[in-house]
C-alpha positions as a printed Julia matrix, in Angstrom:
418×3 Matrix{Float64}:
 -15.36  -12.29   19.29
 -16.49   -8.36   19.2
 -16.98   -7.53   15.87
 -16.22   -3.55   16.42
 -12.32   -3.27   16.24
 -12.99    0.29   15.72
 -14.63    0.46   19.58
 -11.61   -1.64   21.12
  -9.13    0.15   19.19
 -10.78    4.22   20.12
 -10.18    4.38   16.45
 -12.85    7.53   15.69
 -11.59    9.34   18.93
 -14.17   11.9    20.89
 -16.19   11.3    17.42
 -18.65    8.55   15.58
 -19.15    7.86   11.87
 -22.78    9.44   12.3
 -21.79   13.08   13.21
 -18.11   12.25   10.55
 -20.97   11.84    7.82
 -22.98   14.35    8.43
 -19.81   16.86    8.1
 -18.05   15.65    5.51
 -20.37   13.62    3.72
 -20.53    9.89    2.28
 -18.75    7.78    1.37
 -15.29    9.07    3.45
 -12.21    8.12    4.07
 -11.3     8.39    7.94
  -7.61    7.71    9.54
  -6.94    7.08   12.62
  -3.21    8.96   13.89
  -2.18    6.99   16.74
  -2.39    3.52   14.52
  -0.46    4.91   11.38
   1.67    6.26   14.13
   2.3     2.98   15.43
   2.21    0.29   12.62
   5.79    3.22   11.44
   7.09    2.14   14.4
   6.86   -1.63   13.71
   8.49   -0.98   10.57
  11.13    1.35   11.88
  11.91   -1.38   14.85
  11.3    -4.7    12.25
  14.66   -5.93   11.9
  17.3    -5.62   14.63
  20.59   -4.43   12.82
  21.38   -0.6    12.45
  22.05   -0.7     9.15
  18.26   -1.59    8.47
  15.85    1.12    6.76
  12.08    1.07    5.87
  11.34    2.4     2.72
   6.99    2.89    2.56
   5.62    1.94   -0.48
   3.86    5.61   -1.97
   1.4     4.07   -3.9
  -0.84    2.16   -1.12
  -1.52    5.73    0.34
  -0.41    8.97   -0.46
  -2.08   11.52    1.76
   0.0    14.12    1.92
  -1.12   14.76    6.13
  -0.08   10.39    5.71
   3.2    10.64    3.79
   4.14   14.42    6.71
   3.24   11.59    9.38
   5.16    8.65    7.81
   8.61   10.73    7.43
   8.69   11.91   11.69
   8.0     8.65   11.93
  11.72    7.53   10.23
  10.66    6.05    7.11
  12.19    6.52    4.05
  10.14    6.27    0.6
   9.89    4.11   -2.51
   8.27    5.83   -5.87
   6.37    4.75   -8.79
   5.89    7.71  -10.87
   6.72   11.52  -11.22
   3.78   12.12   -9.14
   4.61   10.35   -6.0
   8.11   11.55   -5.88
   6.43   15.26   -6.5
   4.2    14.46   -3.39
   6.82   12.84   -1.71
   9.55   15.94   -1.49
   6.64   17.92   -1.01
   6.1    16.24    2.24
   9.45   16.5     3.39
  11.23   13.87    2.09
  14.64   14.55    0.81
  16.11   13.37   -2.4
  18.34   10.74   -0.61
  14.9     9.33    1.23
  13.75    8.26   -1.97
  14.13    4.93   -4.21
  12.4     5.48   -7.44
  11.35    2.1    -8.73
   9.81    2.16  -12.5
   8.76   -0.31  -14.33
   8.78    0.6   -18.41
   8.87    4.11  -18.04
  10.56    6.52  -19.99
  13.46    7.99  -20.02
  12.28   11.18  -19.66
  10.87   10.35  -16.09
  14.18    8.38  -15.05
  15.73   11.42  -16.23
  13.09   13.4   -13.77
  14.48   11.6   -10.43
  18.11   11.78  -11.52
  17.87   15.07  -11.86
  16.72   15.49   -8.43
  19.39   13.36   -6.89
  17.24   10.5    -6.77
  18.8     6.55   -7.01
  16.72    5.33   -9.59
  16.08    1.37  -10.05
  15.6    -0.08  -12.91
  12.83   -3.11  -13.9
  13.93   -5.04  -17.41
  17.68   -5.13  -19.66
  16.65   -3.49  -21.76
  15.71    0.02  -19.28
  19.09   -0.34  -18.11
  20.29    0.29  -20.99
  18.21    2.87  -21.42
  19.44    4.48  -19.12
  23.45    4.02  -19.67
  23.06    5.71  -23.19
  21.8     8.65  -21.59
  22.87    8.8   -18.29
  26.52    6.97  -18.41
  28.65    6.97  -15.59
  26.11    7.66  -13.3
  24.85    5.74  -10.36
  21.23    3.02  -10.92
  19.6    -0.12   -9.14
  18.62   -2.98  -10.88
  15.12   -4.87   -9.69
  16.22   -8.74   -9.21
  13.12  -10.85  -10.44
  14.0   -13.73   -8.17
  12.46  -16.64   -9.85
   9.19  -17.23   -7.43
   6.43  -15.33   -5.76
   3.95  -15.35   -3.31
   0.15  -12.96   -3.09
  -3.86  -13.52   -2.29
  -4.5   -13.33   -6.21
  -2.03  -13.5    -9.11
  -2.81  -10.21   -9.94
  -0.63   -9.42   -6.49
   2.49  -11.85   -7.29
   5.36   -9.79   -8.0
   7.97  -12.18   -8.29
   8.41  -15.3   -11.14
   7.98  -16.81  -14.41
   4.38  -15.27  -14.27
   4.63  -11.62  -13.75
   5.99   -8.87  -15.55
   8.9    -7.96  -12.9
  12.89   -7.75  -12.39
  15.21   -9.15  -14.8
  15.67  -12.37  -14.2
  18.27  -13.96  -11.19
  20.21  -16.29  -14.31
  21.31  -12.38  -16.1
  24.2   -11.46  -13.71
  26.77  -11.22  -16.19
  24.49   -9.24  -18.61
  23.96   -6.89  -16.02
  27.43   -6.79  -15.3
  28.18   -5.86  -19.2
  25.56   -3.22  -19.48
  27.72   -2.2   -16.09
  30.56   -2.21  -17.27
  29.78   -0.41  -21.3
  27.9     2.85  -19.86
  30.47    2.87  -16.9
  27.14    2.66  -14.41
  27.85    2.85  -10.95
  25.47    0.06   -9.17
  24.69    0.98   -6.17
  21.74   -1.34   -5.09
  19.74   -4.61   -6.34
  15.6    -4.82   -5.15
  13.05   -7.12   -5.48
   9.46   -7.22   -4.85
   7.78  -11.1    -4.18
   3.77  -10.02   -3.49
   1.66   -8.65   -1.12
  -0.24   -9.72    1.59
   1.74  -12.49    3.21
   1.29  -13.77    6.77
   3.87  -15.87    6.98
   7.79  -15.56    7.18
   8.93  -17.63    5.3
   9.06  -17.17    1.89
   9.98  -13.86    2.37
  13.16  -15.33    4.51
  13.48  -17.28    1.41
  13.26  -14.69   -1.0
  16.04  -12.74    1.19
  18.67  -15.73    0.86
  18.1   -15.94   -3.46
  19.12  -11.8    -2.98
  21.86  -11.75   -0.92
  23.51  -14.95   -2.76
  22.94  -12.42   -5.37
  24.32   -9.55   -3.82
  27.27  -11.61   -3.54
  28.34  -11.45   -6.67
  28.36   -7.37   -6.61
  31.08   -5.52   -5.33
  30.07   -2.2    -3.33
  26.69   -1.91   -3.08
  25.53    0.89   -1.0
  22.02   -0.87   -0.21
  20.25   -4.62   -0.77
  16.38   -4.15   -0.7
  14.37   -7.04    0.74
  10.79   -5.48   -1.01
   7.94   -5.64    1.35
   4.19   -7.05    0.6
   4.42   -7.65    5.18
  -0.01   -8.62    5.15
  -2.82   -7.43    7.61
  -5.46   -9.0     9.33
  -8.23   -8.32    7.05
 -10.64  -11.13    8.87
 -10.13   -9.47   12.4
 -13.62  -11.04   12.93
 -13.55  -14.38   12.22
 -10.38  -14.35   14.78
  -6.99  -14.25   11.95
  -3.86  -13.02   13.72
  -1.54  -10.6    13.36
   1.42  -11.31   11.42
   4.43  -12.76   14.49
   6.96   -9.85   13.22
   9.03   -9.8    16.58
  10.21  -13.61   15.35
  10.91  -13.28   11.9
  12.26   -9.78   11.95
  15.3   -11.4    14.24
  15.2   -14.43   12.02
  15.53  -11.69    9.01
  19.07  -10.12   10.98
  20.77  -13.34   11.74
  21.04  -13.55    7.98
  21.79   -9.53    6.87
  23.98   -9.69    9.72
  25.83  -12.68    8.85
  26.17  -11.58    5.08
  27.65   -8.21    6.32
  30.0    -9.36    8.1
  31.1   -11.92    5.18
  30.83   -9.38    2.13
  29.91   -5.84    2.35
  30.49   -4.13    6.81
  28.98   -1.03    5.38
  25.79   -2.41    3.77
  22.56   -0.6     4.06
  19.8    -2.94    4.43
  15.77   -2.07    3.65
  12.49   -3.18    3.4
   9.37   -1.88    1.44
   6.34   -2.01    3.45
   2.94   -0.15    2.01
   0.09   -2.18    3.27
   1.09   -2.99    6.7
   2.19    0.75    7.93
  -1.3     1.97    5.82
  -4.01   -0.31    5.67
  -5.48   -0.94    9.52
  -5.74    3.37   10.27
  -7.54    3.31    7.36
 -11.71    2.89    7.69
 -13.93    3.79    4.35
 -17.7     4.99    5.97
 -20.76    4.8     3.82
 -24.31    5.31    3.89
 -27.29    2.45    3.23
 -29.5     3.65    0.62
 -31.86    0.83   -0.65
 -32.26   -2.77    0.38
 -33.85   -5.52   -2.27
 -33.92   -9.42   -3.04
 -33.31  -10.41   -5.98
 -32.64  -14.91   -6.53
 -33.37  -15.48   -2.6
 -30.31  -12.9    -2.81
 -30.64   -9.81   -0.01
 -28.67   -7.22   -1.53
 -27.58   -3.37    0.71
 -27.38   -0.41   -1.82
 -24.81    1.35   -0.61
 -22.79    4.48   -2.17
 -19.5     2.3    -2.17
 -18.86    1.77   -4.96
 -16.05    0.47   -6.76
 -14.67    3.56   -7.76
 -14.3     4.82   -4.39
 -13.08    1.32   -3.46
 -11.36   -1.5    -6.2
  -9.96   -3.89   -3.95
 -13.04   -6.4    -3.58
 -13.68   -6.45   -7.18
 -10.5    -6.19   -8.83
  -8.89   -9.42   -6.27
 -11.77  -10.33   -4.32
 -10.68   -9.33   -0.96
 -12.44   -9.52    1.89
 -12.73   -6.31    4.4
 -14.76   -6.72    7.41
 -17.7    -4.77    7.84
 -18.92   -2.88   11.02
 -22.44   -1.48   11.57
 -23.51    1.74   12.57
 -26.31    2.35   13.93
 -28.48    5.41   15.07
 -27.97    5.66   18.2
 -27.3     1.6    19.12
 -24.96   -0.54   18.64
 -25.88   -2.86   16.05
 -26.75   -6.83   17.37
 -24.55   -9.7    15.88
 -26.01  -12.17   17.56
 -29.19  -11.93   15.49
 -26.94  -11.74   12.02
 -28.89  -11.84    8.78
 -26.83  -12.67    5.47
 -26.46  -10.19    2.98
 -24.74   -9.65   -0.11
 -23.74   -5.19   -0.21
 -23.09   -3.77   -3.2
 -22.7     0.22   -4.59
 -24.0     2.57   -6.46
 -21.8     2.07   -9.65
 -23.31    0.71  -13.4
 -22.02   -2.42  -12.92
 -22.56   -6.35  -12.16
 -19.15   -6.92  -10.39
 -19.88   -3.31   -8.11
 -19.66   -5.61   -5.07
 -18.31   -4.82   -1.92
 -19.22   -8.34   -0.3
 -20.33  -11.22   -0.58
 -22.56  -13.56    1.42
 -21.9   -11.96    4.34
 -23.86  -12.56    8.78
 -24.41   -8.76    9.4
 -26.73   -7.35   11.78
 -29.85   -6.32   10.19
 -29.06   -3.33    8.3
 -31.76   -0.21    7.82
 -32.18    2.24    5.28
 -29.33    5.36    6.46
 -27.07    3.16    8.81
 -23.98    3.61    8.35
 -21.5     1.05    7.36
 -17.89    1.03    7.98
 -15.17   -1.1     5.64
 -12.46   -1.98    7.82
  -8.69   -1.83    6.53
  -9.46   -0.01    3.72
  -5.91    2.69    4.64
  -4.25    0.54    1.63
  -5.02    0.6    -2.31
  -8.35    2.5    -0.81
  -8.45    6.01   -1.84
  -4.88    5.76   -3.92
  -7.18    3.03   -6.2
 -10.26    5.27   -6.73
 -11.35    7.1    -9.48
 -14.05    9.07  -11.23
 -15.57    6.47  -12.7
 -19.72    7.17  -14.11
 -18.44   10.66  -13.14
 -19.06   10.09   -9.27
 -17.49   12.35   -6.66
 -13.76   10.54   -5.07
 -14.78   11.28   -0.83
 -13.31   13.53    1.35
 -10.42   12.2     3.54
 -10.17   12.72    6.94
  -7.53   12.08    9.96
  -8.57   11.68   13.81
  -5.71   13.42   15.56
  -4.03   11.58   18.45
  -6.27   14.3    21.17
  -9.55   12.54   19.68
 -10.12   15.29   17.43
 -11.03   14.9    13.58
  -9.36   17.24   10.71
 -10.1    17.41    7.51
  -7.0    16.05    5.32
  -8.61   16.22    1.32
 -11.63   17.34    0.9
 -14.5    15.97   -1.46
 -14.53   16.37   -5.03
 -16.86   18.19   -5.91
 -18.62   18.47   -9.58
 -17.19   21.94  -10.97
 -13.25   19.22  -10.37
 -15.52   16.8   -13.35
 -14.35   20.0   -16.05
 -11.41   21.73  -14.1
  -9.2    20.05  -16.68
 -11.18   20.6   -20.23
  -9.85   23.22  -21.95
 -11.73   26.48  -21.26
 -14.15   26.93  -24.17
 -13.89   23.93  -26.32
């Protein structure tokens, strides 16, 4: 097993982790443009169906440069906030290429999207009524809860009985009543059942249920099947990627059959987020300390959970690569270590009990598959600075695509003189 995903993909192009850290500082997010573009194409071609569009889920990573590339590759976008809408427009997306899927939002947020010409999807009957009272006769979409969900952790399951998302699938008559009361034009329905699935059958099952619901509504412009497409986070242990080709053909059969019977002009959409950006991102950090406590060997780094929150939030796994100066680390003689960050919390752990080559002070670690929900979930907790983001371009050169925070940024939002 080759433990170096970055070597197999020529991830760092014409440079290496040590040079990048020296120039841009540590920690550092690094993205590979070639991998990003290929994953966009995977999703754009996922379903062999003429009326299919992939809507990138902006919350996975909202870096402006990445968004521009995603738009160039033909994807549309989903937004969850006015801030995401603002950045998508700055990246060149047109209003008609954006779907605003709010969750428990104010009417001001809804109307912000409406006034820009962006379709709004509401998440509850009460939100549908609020929308109708303030925008009677307007276009609207609704998010349906199909009754079940999937995910690698309970916090990422977004369908079923134990989730806050969507209108229960048995409330179709209530949706119709509100649509009629406020003379609304229901233009679409959407769903999302969860995140990080690696087999297609649950997704296909949810599509069948969504299509059954869609048959109750005439004149829909689009049906959004949701996302959650997983990537193999445990590549070093041999985990295989999602089998997209067969999966896509099976979905296409369902969609083409439904469209021929009910609505030939309807647009089908998916919501890939993680799949598009996860594998194009690596988080680099530096080892500053080692210690043994209670029989556990701790490797102390600057990779606190303010930089990458997924492990502490979801007990998420990320493969780790070790970069030693002027040589390749020897995986044939591993040691068991727990990799921790520099945040003043006991839960600040990046990786538990991993078998890795001997790691020394000054070595650089690479946290794999960090392009999704990495920087976008980062924070200034402990008043730590958020890292820079760098792009390895198609020709192998690198460029800065977001600067590192400065200490002055910690004071930037405070009123002057107070």
